[in-house]
C-alpha positions as CSV (number, residue, x, y, z in Angstrom):
1,M,-172.5,-72.2,-149.3
2,T,-173.1,-75.8,-150.4
3,P,-173.7,-78.8,-148.0
4,T,-170.3,-80.2,-149.1
5,V,-168.6,-77.0,-148.0
6,S,-170.5,-77.0,-144.7
7,S,-169.5,-80.7,-144.2
8,A,-165.9,-79.9,-144.9
9,A,-166.0,-77.1,-142.4
10,D,-167.4,-79.5,-139.9
11,V,-164.5,-82.0,-140.4
12,L,-162.1,-79.1,-140.0
13,M,-163.6,-78.0,-136.7
14,R,-165.0,-81.1,-135.0
15,D,-162.5,-83.6,-136.1
16,Y,-159.2,-81.9,-137.1
17,M,-159.4,-79.0,-134.5
18,A,-161.0,-81.3,-131.8
19,L,-163.6,-78.6,-130.9
20,E,-165.6,-79.2,-127.8
21,P,-169.0,-77.7,-126.9
22,G,-168.5,-74.6,-124.8
23,E,-165.1,-73.7,-126.2
24,T,-164.4,-70.1,-127.4
25,V,-163.6,-69.9,-131.1
26,L,-162.1,-66.8,-132.7
27,I,-162.0,-66.7,-136.6
28,T,-159.7,-63.9,-138.0
29,A,-160.2,-62.9,-141.6
30,D,-159.3,-60.0,-143.8
31,T,-161.4,-58.3,-146.4
32,D,-159.7,-60.4,-149.1
33,S,-160.5,-63.7,-147.4
34,D,-163.0,-66.0,-149.0
35,E,-166.3,-65.1,-147.1
36,V,-167.7,-68.5,-147.7
37,V,-164.9,-70.1,-145.8
38,W,-165.1,-68.1,-142.7
39,Q,-168.9,-68.2,-142.7
40,A,-168.8,-72.0,-143.1
41,V,-166.3,-72.3,-140.2
42,L,-168.4,-70.0,-138.0
43,R,-171.5,-72.0,-138.7
44,A,-169.7,-75.3,-138.0
45,S,-168.3,-73.9,-134.7
46,L,-171.8,-72.8,-133.5
47,L,-173.4,-76.1,-134.5
48,A,-170.7,-77.9,-132.5
49,G,-171.8,-75.8,-129.4
50,A,-168.9,-73.5,-129.3
51,N,-169.0,-69.7,-128.6
52,A,-167.7,-68.4,-131.9
53,S,-167.1,-65.0,-133.5
54,V,-165.4,-63.4,-136.5
55,H,-162.9,-60.5,-136.3
56,L,-162.6,-59.0,-139.8
57,I,-159.6,-56.7,-140.5
58,P,-158.0,-55.0,-143.6
59,P,-155.4,-57.2,-145.3
60,L,-152.0,-57.1,-143.4
61,P,-149.2,-55.7,-145.6
62,Y,-146.8,-58.2,-144.2
63,Q,-146.9,-61.3,-142.1
64,G,-145.2,-62.2,-138.8
65,R,-143.5,-59.5,-136.7
66,L,-143.9,-56.9,-139.5
67,A,-147.7,-57.2,-138.9
68,D,-147.2,-56.1,-135.3
69,P,-148.0,-52.3,-136.0
70,Y,-151.4,-53.3,-137.6
71,V,-152.6,-55.6,-134.7
72,T,-155.3,-53.6,-132.7
73,P,-155.8,-54.0,-129.0
74,A,-159.2,-55.3,-129.7
75,L,-157.8,-58.1,-132.0
76,G,-155.2,-58.9,-129.3
77,A,-157.9,-59.2,-126.5
78,A,-160.1,-61.4,-128.7
79,A,-157.3,-63.8,-129.7
80,L,-155.9,-64.2,-126.1
81,A,-159.5,-64.9,-124.8
82,A,-160.0,-67.8,-127.4
83,D,-159.5,-71.5,-126.9
84,V,-159.4,-72.1,-130.7
85,W,-158.1,-69.5,-133.0
86,I,-158.6,-70.0,-136.8
87,D,-156.6,-67.5,-138.9
88,F,-157.6,-66.8,-142.5
89,T,-155.7,-63.6,-142.7
90,F,-153.1,-63.6,-145.6
91,P,-150.4,-62.4,-145.1
92,Y,-151.0,-64.2,-141.7
93,L,-150.6,-63.4,-138.1
94,A,-148.4,-66.4,-137.3
95,G,-145.0,-65.2,-136.1
96,S,-146.5,-61.8,-134.9
97,E,-146.0,-60.7,-131.2
98,L,-149.7,-61.5,-130.6
99,H,-149.1,-65.1,-132.0
100,D,-146.2,-65.5,-129.8
101,H,-148.2,-64.5,-126.7
102,A,-151.0,-66.8,-127.7
103,M,-148.7,-69.7,-127.8
104,E,-147.1,-68.7,-124.3
105,T,-150.6,-69.2,-122.8
106,D,-150.2,-72.9,-123.3
107,R,-154.0,-73.0,-123.9
108,I,-154.7,-71.8,-127.4
109,R,-155.0,-74.0,-130.4
110,Y,-154.1,-71.9,-133.5
111,L,-154.8,-73.0,-137.1
112,L,-152.8,-71.1,-139.9
113,G,-155.6,-71.3,-142.5
114,A,-154.0,-68.4,-144.6
115,D,-155.7,-67.9,-148.1
116,L,-157.8,-71.0,-148.0
117,S,-160.6,-70.7,-150.6
118,A,-164.1,-72.4,-150.5
119,G,-162.9,-74.9,-153.2
120,G,-159.7,-75.5,-151.1
121,L,-161.7,-76.1,-147.9
122,L,-163.9,-78.6,-149.7
123,R,-160.9,-80.4,-151.4
124,L,-158.5,-80.4,-148.4
125,F,-161.0,-81.5,-145.7
126,G,-164.1,-82.7,-147.5
127,R,-162.5,-85.1,-150.1
128,V,-160.0,-87.0,-148.1
129,D,-160.0,-89.6,-145.4
130,L,-157.8,-87.8,-142.8
131,D,-156.9,-91.1,-141.0
132,R,-155.6,-92.6,-144.3
133,Y,-153.9,-89.3,-145.2
134,F,-152.0,-89.3,-141.8
135,A,-150.9,-92.8,-142.2
136,V,-148.9,-91.6,-145.3
137,H,-147.9,-88.3,-143.7
138,H,-146.6,-90.0,-140.5
139,G,-144.8,-92.6,-142.6
140,F,-143.0,-90.0,-144.6
141,D,-142.1,-88.1,-141.3
142,A,-140.7,-91.4,-139.9
143,L,-138.6,-91.8,-143.0
144,V,-137.2,-88.3,-142.6
145,N,-136.7,-88.6,-138.9
146,D,-134.6,-91.8,-139.4
147,A,-132.5,-89.9,-141.9
148,V,-131.4,-86.9,-139.7
149,G,-127.7,-86.1,-140.5
150,K,-127.9,-87.6,-143.9
151,S,-127.8,-85.8,-147.2
152,V,-130.9,-84.8,-149.4
153,R,-130.9,-83.8,-153.0
154,I,-134.0,-82.1,-154.6
155,T,-134.3,-81.7,-158.4
156,D,-137.0,-80.9,-160.8
157,G,-137.7,-80.4,-164.4
158,A,-137.2,-76.7,-164.4
159,G,-133.5,-77.1,-163.5
160,T,-133.5,-77.1,-159.7
161,D,-130.6,-78.9,-158.1
162,V,-130.1,-78.3,-154.4
163,S,-128.7,-80.5,-151.6
164,F,-128.4,-80.2,-147.8
165,V,-128.0,-82.2,-144.6
166,L,-131.2,-83.1,-142.7
167,A,-131.7,-81.4,-139.3
168,Q,-133.8,-82.4,-136.4
169,R,-137.6,-81.6,-137.0
170,G,-138.7,-78.2,-135.9
171,F,-142.2,-79.4,-135.0
172,E,-144.6,-82.3,-135.6
173,K,-147.9,-82.3,-137.3
174,P,-150.6,-84.0,-135.3
175,R,-153.6,-85.9,-136.6
176,R,-155.8,-83.9,-134.3
177,A,-155.3,-80.4,-132.8
178,D,-156.3,-81.5,-129.3
179,K,-153.3,-79.9,-127.6
180,P,-152.3,-76.2,-127.4
181,G,-150.0,-75.0,-130.1
182,T,-149.9,-74.1,-133.8
183,V,-151.1,-76.4,-136.5
184,L,-151.2,-76.2,-140.2
185,I,-153.7,-77.4,-142.8
186,P,-152.8,-81.0,-143.7
187,G,-151.2,-81.8,-147.0
188,Q,-147.5,-81.4,-146.8
189,C,-144.5,-83.0,-145.1
190,T,-141.6,-80.8,-143.9
191,L,-137.9,-81.4,-144.3
192,F,-135.7,-79.1,-142.1
193,P,-132.1,-78.5,-143.3
194,E,-129.0,-77.7,-141.5
195,V,-129.2,-74.1,-142.9
196,E,-125.5,-73.7,-143.5
197,S,-125.4,-76.9,-145.5
198,V,-127.9,-75.9,-148.2
199,K,-126.0,-75.5,-151.5
200,G,-127.1,-75.4,-155.2
201,H,-129.8,-73.5,-157.2
202,I,-133.5,-73.5,-157.0
203,D,-135.8,-72.4,-159.9
204,V,-139.1,-71.4,-158.6
205,G,-142.4,-70.9,-160.5
206,A,-144.4,-69.1,-157.8
207,M,-143.6,-67.1,-154.7
208,F,-145.3,-65.8,-151.6
209,H,-143.1,-62.6,-150.9
210,E,-145.5,-59.8,-150.0
211,Y,-148.4,-61.6,-151.7
212,Y,-148.7,-64.9,-153.6
213,T,-148.3,-65.0,-157.4
214,R,-147.2,-67.2,-160.2
215,L,-144.1,-65.8,-161.7
216,P,-143.9,-64.4,-165.3
217,S,-140.5,-66.2,-165.6
218,P,-138.8,-68.5,-163.0
219,I,-136.8,-66.9,-160.2
220,T,-133.4,-68.7,-159.6
221,L,-132.1,-68.7,-156.1
222,E,-128.4,-69.3,-155.8
223,I,-127.6,-70.8,-152.4
224,D,-124.4,-71.4,-150.6
225,G,-125.2,-71.6,-146.8
226,R,-127.4,-68.6,-147.3
227,I,-129.2,-67.2,-150.4
228,R,-126.4,-65.4,-152.3
229,A,-128.2,-64.2,-155.3
230,I,-131.5,-64.1,-157.2
231,S,-132.2,-63.7,-160.9
232,G,-135.1,-63.9,-163.3
233,G,-138.7,-63.5,-162.3
234,G,-139.5,-60.4,-164.4
235,N,-140.9,-57.5,-162.4
236,E,-141.6,-59.8,-159.5
237,R,-137.9,-60.0,-158.7
238,T,-138.0,-56.5,-157.3
239,V,-140.6,-57.6,-154.7
240,A,-138.9,-60.9,-154.0
241,D,-135.5,-59.0,-153.4
242,R,-136.9,-56.6,-150.8
243,A,-138.7,-59.5,-149.0
244,L,-135.7,-61.6,-148.9
245,R,-133.6,-58.7,-147.5
246,R,-136.1,-58.2,-144.8
247,A,-135.9,-61.8,-144.0
248,G,-132.2,-61.7,-143.6
249,K,-129.8,-59.5,-141.6
250,D,-128.0,-56.2,-142.3
251,G,-129.6,-56.0,-145.8
252,E,-128.4,-59.5,-146.9
253,Y,-130.6,-62.4,-148.0
254,G,-131.6,-65.0,-145.4
255,Y,-131.5,-68.8,-145.2
256,V,-133.6,-71.5,-146.5
257,I,-135.2,-72.9,-143.4
258,H,-137.5,-75.6,-144.8
259,F,-138.5,-77.7,-147.7
260,T,-141.8,-79.7,-148.0
261,H,-143.3,-82.4,-149.9
262,G,-147.0,-82.1,-151.0
263,I,-149.0,-85.3,-150.6
264,H,-152.6,-84.3,-150.5
265,P,-154.6,-86.4,-153.2
266,T,-157.2,-83.7,-154.0
267,A,-155.2,-80.5,-153.7
268,R,-155.0,-78.5,-156.9
269,V,-152.5,-76.0,-158.3
270,T,-155.0,-73.0,-158.6
271,G,-152.4,-70.3,-159.1
272,G,-154.4,-68.2,-156.5
273,S,-154.1,-70.0,-153.2
274,F,-150.7,-70.5,-151.7
275,V,-151.9,-72.8,-149.0
276,E,-153.5,-75.3,-151.5
277,D,-150.9,-75.1,-154.3
278,T,-148.2,-76.1,-151.8
279,R,-150.1,-79.2,-150.8
280,A,-150.7,-80.5,-154.3
281,I,-148.8,-83.9,-154.8
282,G,-145.1,-83.4,-155.5
283,N,-145.0,-79.6,-154.9
284,N,-142.6,-78.0,-152.5
285,A,-142.8,-74.9,-150.4
286,I,-139.4,-73.6,-149.6
287,G,-139.3,-71.2,-146.6
288,M,-136.7,-68.5,-146.3
289,G,-135.7,-66.3,-143.4
290,M,-136.6,-66.5,-139.8
291,P,-138.9,-69.4,-138.9
292,W,-142.3,-68.2,-137.3
293,W,-142.5,-71.4,-135.2
294,D,-139.5,-70.2,-133.0
295,P,-140.2,-67.6,-130.3
296,G,-139.4,-64.2,-131.8
297,G,-139.2,-65.6,-135.3
298,G,-141.4,-64.6,-138.2
299,E,-139.8,-61.2,-139.0
300,N,-140.5,-62.2,-142.5
301,H,-141.2,-65.6,-144.0
302,P,-141.1,-65.6,-147.8
303,D,-141.9,-69.0,-149.4
304,A,-140.9,-70.1,-152.9
305,V,-142.8,-73.0,-154.7
306,L,-141.4,-75.8,-156.8
307,F,-143.6,-77.9,-158.9
308,M,-143.3,-81.9,-159.2
309,H,-139.9,-82.3,-157.7
310,T,-137.7,-85.5,-157.2
311,I,-136.1,-86.2,-153.8
312,D,-133.1,-88.5,-153.0
313,I,-132.3,-89.2,-149.3
314,D,-128.9,-90.6,-148.7
315,G,-128.6,-91.7,-152.3
316,Q,-131.9,-93.4,-152.4
317,R,-134.7,-92.2,-154.7
318,V,-137.7,-91.5,-152.4
319,V,-139.8,-89.3,-154.6
320,E,-139.7,-89.2,-158.4
321,D,-141.6,-86.5,-160.4
322,G,-143.8,-86.0,-157.3
323,A,-144.8,-89.6,-156.5
324,I,-143.4,-91.4,-153.5
325,V,-141.5,-94.5,-154.9
326,S,-139.7,-95.9,-151.8
327,P,-139.7,-97.5,-149.4
328,E,-142.2,-99.9,-150.9
329,P,-144.7,-100.0,-148.0
330,L,-144.9,-96.2,-147.9
331,A,-145.2,-96.0,-151.7
332,A,-148.2,-98.4,-151.6
333,L,-149.9,-96.4,-148.9
334,A,-149.4,-93.2,-150.9
335,A,-150.6,-94.9,-154.2
336,D,-153.8,-96.2,-152.3
337,L,-154.6,-92.6,-151.0
338,Q,-157.5,-91.7,-153.2
339,P,-160.0,-88.9,-153.2
340,L,-163.3,-89.6,-151.5
341,A,-166.3,-89.8,-153.8
342,G,-168.9,-86.9,-153.6
C-alpha cells in the first residue's frame, strides 16, 4: 500500500462518503477483490475515527436479487447495523433484498465499489479534483435534464447506431454522500431512455454479464423497444444470452434501461475493471434488464460497454468521439478538467 493509495482512500471516505468520527463502517469484499483496496479503505476509516470492519465472502455468482440465496444472516446483520456500507463485491450486492432493506432504513449510505482495483482507487479518487470534476458532471446532467422528452442518437466507430427519447432521471449523483442512499463511484453521467423508444443496433466490445470481460469479437444487440436479438461475441454470446434472458421476462430479453457518458480524466481502459473502464472519457455503460435502483429491481443487470461514442441530443452534437464539444461553456469546463500531479 503506497502513500498515494492511502491518500486516495482518505479522499473516498472523508470527502466523498462524508465519514464522521464515531460512525460505523462496513466494508464488504469477496476473495477476488483487490486486497489493497479494502485494506486502504479500512485504514482510512479507522484514521477518521470510525468503527470499521471488513466482511469477506466468496464471490457471488450473480448480482442483485439472484445473490439473495448467498447472503448469510451474519452479513445481513452487519450491513443493517452500519452507517456507511462500502461494497467491493463483484458481482455486487446492490439490488439484492439486503440492499433494499438497507435503503429502507433511510439511514445507511451505500457505495457500489464493485471491482475497483488499487490502481483504479488511486486514479479515480487520488488524481482528480472532485470539485472541478463535479462542475462538469452537474453541467452535463443539467444539459440532459433540460432535454427530457427529446431525441438522442448514439453512434461509434464500431458501427453502433441507436436512438431513443430521454426520460426523467432515475437518480442524481451528489458531490458528497452525506445523505442516506446509494451512490456510485464518480466518473460517468447517466442518460435514462424511455425504454420502449430505444431502437437501433449496438456493437459492444466488452460486457458484464456474469463476469466482466473484453469480447473476442463484438456482440451486436438489435433493439426495437426491447432487445430482440444478439449476434457475434464468440463463446461469450452464450453467457450473454442467458444473462439477458434472466434480465427479461418469460425467457425473452429485457430492455435497455440506461446509457452513460464517461468523463473521468484519469480513468483507464484496463480490460480488467468494469467500474473503471466505464468511466474512461467517452465510454458508455449500457444497462439492461431491471434497474437495481428501483425497489424490488436488480433481478439481473447486465451491462454492455461502448468505447469512444458520439452523442447527438435533439440534433445537436454534444459529444464527438468521446469529447464534449457543446455547449461551449460545458466543453471548456471539460477540456480544463486535467489530472492532478503526483
